[in-house]
C-alpha positions, 0 to 999 in steps of 0.5 A, a space after each residue: 494464524 496471524 504471521 505479519 511481515 512489514 512489506 517495502 517497496 524500494 526505488 532508489 531509495 539508499 539514504 532513507 530505508 536502512 533507517 526505516 528497516 531498522 525502525 520496523 526491525 526494532 518493533 519485532 516485525 521481519 521485513 521484506 525488501 522488494 527491489 524495483 529496479 533500483 541503481 547500483 548503489 540502492 542495490 547495494 544498500 539492499 544487499 547489506 540490509 538483507 544480511 541482517 536477521 530477519 530480512 528477506 530480499 526480493 529483486 526485479 530486473 526492472 524497474 515496473 512501478 510501486 503496485 508491480 513492486 507491492 505485488 509481486 512482495 505479496 506473493 513472495 511474502 506468501 511463499 515465505 509463510 506469512 499470513 499477512 503484509 505491512 505496507 511501508 513506504 521506503 522514504 519514510 513518511 510513514 510513523 513507524 512508532 505506529 506498527 504495533 498499533 496497526 499489527 495489534 488491530 490486525 491480529 484482533 481483525 485478521 480477516 479486514 485490511 487494517 488502513 491508515 488515514 493520513 494526518 498531515 503536518 505542515 511537510 505535505 505539498 499543498 498540490 497533492 493534499 487538494 488532489 486527494 480529495 478529487 480521488 476521495 470523491 471519485 472513490 466513493 462514488 465508485 463503490 457507492 459508499 462512504 466507507 473509505 476514509 483515504 484510499 491513497 495512504 499506503 501504510 495497510 495491513 494486508 490479510 494475504 490470501 485474499 489479496 493474492 484472489 483479487 491480483 489472480 482475477 482482476 488487472 490492477 494498477 501497477 504504478 501510482 494508481 495500485 493504492 486506490 486501484 486495490 481498495 476499491 477492488 477489495 470494497 467490491 468484493 465486501 473486504 473487511 475495512 478496519 481504519 486507524 489515524 496515522 500521522 504522515 510526514 514528509 521530508 525537505 529532503 526525501 526522494 519521490 518518484 510521483 509525476 504530477 502529469 503522467 501519474 496523475 492522468 494515469 490516476 484519472 484512468 483509474 477512476 474511468 475504468 473503476 466507474 464503469 466497473 462501478 456500473 456493471 456491479 451496481 445492482 450487486 453492491 446495492 443488493 449486499 448492502 441492502 441485505 447487510 
């Protein structure tokens, strides 16, 4: 069975999110909005969007972080009867013309996480671009593999059953460390992954909640935890790879 929805975590993106929702709905995909403790102005916009057909809204009482919002959305999506969730950023970075391509891949490979790897235009901040390469190296070390082409692009289709099983057994990062953390842990579980290129654009007037020093420290701490987790799992990881 393949019954997907779009999962859109929102924190004060009231200017950008209406266009994102309209584009997703035009692709025929239901939307689940997760309000991560947004301002009253943003909450009002989300409440209005929730009156549209095929739009649901989950409201968190306080800001808990992107990862926490996405994971709460996964649980709500499963409760609503969806089997897969396409994670979409609310700020308009993702190329939503590719929604159909990602869903087709998920329909063909329903057990796999369908992951986007970004193709950037000139709008990408160079500091963030270079920092991604450091994360790539740590992810390759922590999975003892080169299979993860990019762990920071959140444009992915998750099969909910194995994703929820992982969430129930692991302490996954709840803020900007989420996207990399969950993908490494899924790789440790030998979760199938498929990779598709996706265009990523940083709008000139876009709202970013990335805090340079705080979130880089958070991501560094995540890599350290994952490294020691990899050391414990290394014999099993290598055994599975040899067996395959």
